[in-house]
Structures are given as C-alpha cells and as structure tokens.
N, C-alpha and C positions, 0 to 999 in steps of 0.2 A: 504494500500500500504506500502511496506517496506520503512523505513526511509532511506534517502540518507546517504552515508558515508561521514562524515565531514573531513575536512583537519586536519592533525595532529596538536596537541597543544604542551604541554610540555611532552617530552618522559620520561619514567620511568628510573630513574638513575640505573645504574648497570645492566640493561637489554639490550642486543644487539638490535640495531635498526632493524636488519634483522628479528628478532622474531616478532616485531610489523608488519613489512611489510608482512610477511608470513601470519599472522592472517587475514589481509585485503584481501590478494589474495584468501585465502581459502573461506572467507566469500563472496567475490564477485562471486566466482565460484558457491557457493551455491545459491545465489540470481539468477544467470543466469539460473541454472538448474530448480529452482522453477518457474521462469518466463515462461520457455518453457513448463513445466508441466502444469501450470495453463492455458496457452493458449490452449493447446490440450484439457484439461478437459472442458474448457468453450465452445469449438466448438463441443464437442462430442454430439451425439444424442442418445447414448445408454442409457438404463434405469438405474435408480438409486432410492435409498430410503435413505433420510437423514431427520430425524424428526425435526420439527420446534416447537419452543415455541409459546405460545399464542401471545406474543409481536411480534415475527417474522411473524406469520400469519397475524396479524393486519397490519403490515408494508408491507405485500405482498412480503416478502423476498423469493427469489428463492432458492430451495434446493441445486441446483448446485452451486450457488454463495456462499451459506453458507459453502459448502464443500471446495471450493477454499480458502475462507477466513481462515478456520481452518488450512488447509495445509500450508498456507503462514504466519501464525501468529507466529512471532518470537520475539515480543517485549513486554516488561513490559507495562502494562497500568498505567495511572496516579494513579488509586486507586485499592486496592485489595491486597490480600496476594500473594507476589511474590514467595512463596514456592509452590503454587498450580498452576496447569496447566489448561488452558481452553480446554475442550475436548467435543467430541460428537461422538456417534457411528453412524453407517450407512453402507449401501452396495452400491457399485458403480461398474457397469459393465464397463470393459475396453478392448480396442483392444490392439494388440501387441505393437503399437507405444506408447500408453499411459502407458502401463506396463513398457516398457523400460525407458521412461522418469521418472517414479516413482523410478525405481532402480537407475537411475543416481542421483536423488535427495538424495536418501538414502546413496549412496557412498560419495556424497559431504558432507552430514551431518557427516558421520563417519570420514572423513578426517579432518574436522574442529574440531570435538571432540577430536581426537587423538592429534592434534597439540596443542590444549589448555591444554590437560593433560600433555604433554611434557613440556609446558611452566611452569605449576604449579610445576612440578617435579624439574625443573631447579632453580626455586626461593627458594626451600627449603634449598639450600646451601647458600643463601644470607640472608634469613630472618628467624626469630626464631619461631614465633608463627603462629598458624593457622589463626588468625585474620589478621596478616600482610600479609600472603600469599594471603588471599582473597582480601586484599587491593591492592596487587600487580597486581592481575588479573583485578580488577576493573580499576586501573589506565592504564593498558596496553590496555584494551578495550576502555576506555574513551578517550585515546589519539587518537584513530582512529574513534571516533564518534559512538562507539558500546556499550556505557556504559549501555544503557537500554535494551540490548539484554537479552531475557529470555532464559537462557541456557538450562533449562529442555525442553522447547518447541522447542528449536533449535536442540537438540540432538535426540528427539523422531523420529523414522522412520515411514514412511508411510507403513501401513500394506498391504501386497500384497500376494495373492495366485494365482498360475498358473493354477488353475482349477475352474470350476463353481460349487459351492455347490448345492446340492438338497435342503438343509434346513440349516438355521442358528438359533441356540437358543442363546438368549442374556439374561444374568442375572447379576445383580449387586452382587459383592462380597465385603462385608462390614466388615467381621470379621478377616481380615488378621492382623498379627502382626509379628514382628521380635524379636527373643530372642537371646541375646548375653551373653555368659558366661564370667564373669569378676572376678578378684581376689579382695580380701579385699584391697590390696595396690592400685590397679587401681581405686577402688571406692574412696579411701581416696584422691588420687591425683585429681580426678574430683571435690570432695567437696572443697578441698583447693583452687582450681581455682575460686570457687564462692565467696571466701572471708571469712576468719575465724572470722572476726569481726561481722558477721551476726549471730543473735541468732539462727535462724532455722538451719543454717549450723553447728554451734557448737553442737547443740543438736544431730544432725545426726552423727557428728564425734564421740561424746561420745558413741552412740549406736554401731557404727562400731568398736570402740576400745575394746568392750566387746566380740567380736568374735575372734575365732582362726584365725591365719593368713592364714591357708589353707582352710578356709570355702568358698565354691563356692557360687557365687551370680549370679542372672539372671537379666539383664537389658532388659526391655520390651518396645518396640516402636510400638504403634498402626500404622498400615499402612492406607493410604488414600483409600477410596472406589475405586474400579476399575470395569470396565465392562469386563465380560468374555464372549467370543464367542465360542460356540461349533458347529463345522461345520460337516455336514454329506454329503458324496459324493456318486455317483452312482457306482464307481469302487474303488477297494482297492488302497491305504489304505482308509478305509471308514470314518474314523473320524479324526478330528484335533481340537485342542483347542488353543486359544490364547487370550491375553488381547487386548482390543481395546480402545485406547484413541482418535483415529481418524477413520473416515469411512474406511471400508475395500474395497480395489480394488480387483476384481476377474476377471480372464480371461473369457470374454463373449463367450458363446456358443449359437448361434441363434437357434439351434435345441432344446434347453431346455428352459423351462419357467424361469422367474426370481425366484431366490431362495425363498422358503417359509421362513418366519421369524415371530417371535413374536414382540411385540412393547412395550418394557419396558419403564418405566418413564425416562425422561431426567436426573433426579437427583435421587440418591438412597433414598429409604425410611429410616426413622429412624430405626436403628437396635433395634430389640427387645432384651431384656436381656436374655442371655442364662444361663441355669443352670450350675453351676460349677461342672465339672466332679469329682467324688469321688476319681479317681485314678490320678488326676493331681499331678505332682511332684513339682509344684511351688505354694508357698503360695499366695493366691489371694490378701492378704493385703500387700501393699507396705512397705518395711522395711526402705528404704530411699526415701521418696516421691519426693524430689526435682530432683532425678535422675531416677525415675521410676525403682528402683532396688528392687527385691524381694528375699526372701530366698527360697532355696530348702527345701522341706519337708524331 
C-alpha cells in the first residue's frame, strides 16, 4: 500500500512554499489515479499472464495481485540498490475502462515528473553543485513525507497498446551501452572532482596530460538489462517493438485467443562474452578506468 503523506516539517529555505504544495497535489492526484486503476484491475475477469517466482508460487500469490503491486510500487524498500527498479513482464487483457484508467495514471505520472524537473531547474540558480541540487530535491520531498519515493519507478509509464496482438516475443537485452563523446578538458574536470590527492587519480591525470587537447574520448556506460517485447498483429501495421518493465495492457478482443507468447526467465541470464569486432572504433581497454573512458582507435 502507498505510504501516507506526512505533515510538512521544516521547509527548504529559498524555495517557495507553493512549489512544495504543488508537489503534494500532483502526487496525491497520482495516488488517486493509481487507486482507481488498481480497483478496476482487481475486479477484472479478463485473462492475463504474469509469471511468478518459485517463492511467489509457494506463497500462493495471485498473478493479478502481483501485477497490481508492481503498478503501484512507488517507494524505496529498506534494502536494495535504489538505482535499480523492481520490474516484471507480462500480458494483461483490458477493457476500455481499464485502458482509460491506465492512460490517466500515465498522465498523472508525466505531470509529476515535469513538475519535479521544473523544481530541479529552479534550484540551479540557488545552489552550485549537482550534489546540492539532489539534496534540495530530497529535502523538498522529505518535507512532505515523500523522501522514500523511488522516482524511477514513479516516472515509468504503464505500457499500453490499443490492439490485441496475435503473438508477443519476449527477450532479454543485456548488451546495451551508452557512448558519450567527451573532450580531454571535460575528462580532466571529472578527474579533478574525484580529488587530486588520490594516487589513482593523479596517475590518470598524468596519462591525460600526454594527449593532445583535441583528442576525442569515449565514455562508456553499460546499461541495465531490459526486456524487449516484439508484438505481431493481424492487421497493418503488423509489428511493434517496445521495452517492458511492467506487464503490458492490451485492448481485449473476445473474438481472438489470448496472444501467443514465449516464457523467458524472470531474470536475465549471465551475458556470454562477445567477440570484439575487428572494425570497432573504440579501444576495448579503458584509458581512464575510474571514468570508464576509452580512446578512439
């Protein structure tokens, strides 16, 4: 169950009180929309498939209740990595009323995300560092009893399609990575923030100083595994692909059977090592290990 919103404590100095109040209003709207959506889903008798773990099966957990818990999961748990989201794939047939309720939830999520982004932007004129800006957001949320809100889980939308697929292919995608091109000067500033008194930082600064100032660098960030869904339909457009961190709601057609689907594991398998491509433009050996920065070949 969502945690109750607590009474305000000490407001954040230099931040207008109306900003705090607006955060609560938007969040209360989100909780209201989620409650309506969860109630409709709990009363639905349409078919669904949401895989259960062995522990959930042993505890006789209902797949529908698991889906509701996932959709309403907005809070940090006492233990665990707060950077990761709790997710599960699945397929849920929905009538028009449930689809509308899901879209209302998504609109409320988007409104809350936009408001919080505006708040972060406003604090940049008052505070100097990224850490302080993060602290400002924590204090603003904490003053309203929302300090343990898991923003990534709060922002993610309920996946919805307005048609019933014939088949859904589900596969873990584990080899994703983001590559950001940065300059020598930017890399130097990142290292300096880590502290020049540290030996490993000084060694990397020395390596960096031997490069030309216009030498391009690549900062690589491995991405968390994600579930990819490939949908096939009876009528054009025939195919659609999307990422799934929550069970997919689709418009139920009683004239069609429940979509065919495979049953991948609930967690990704260990990624096997892939052979480095001979034409790769990036040196596989990190040049600045502390920053995951590589040289271009």
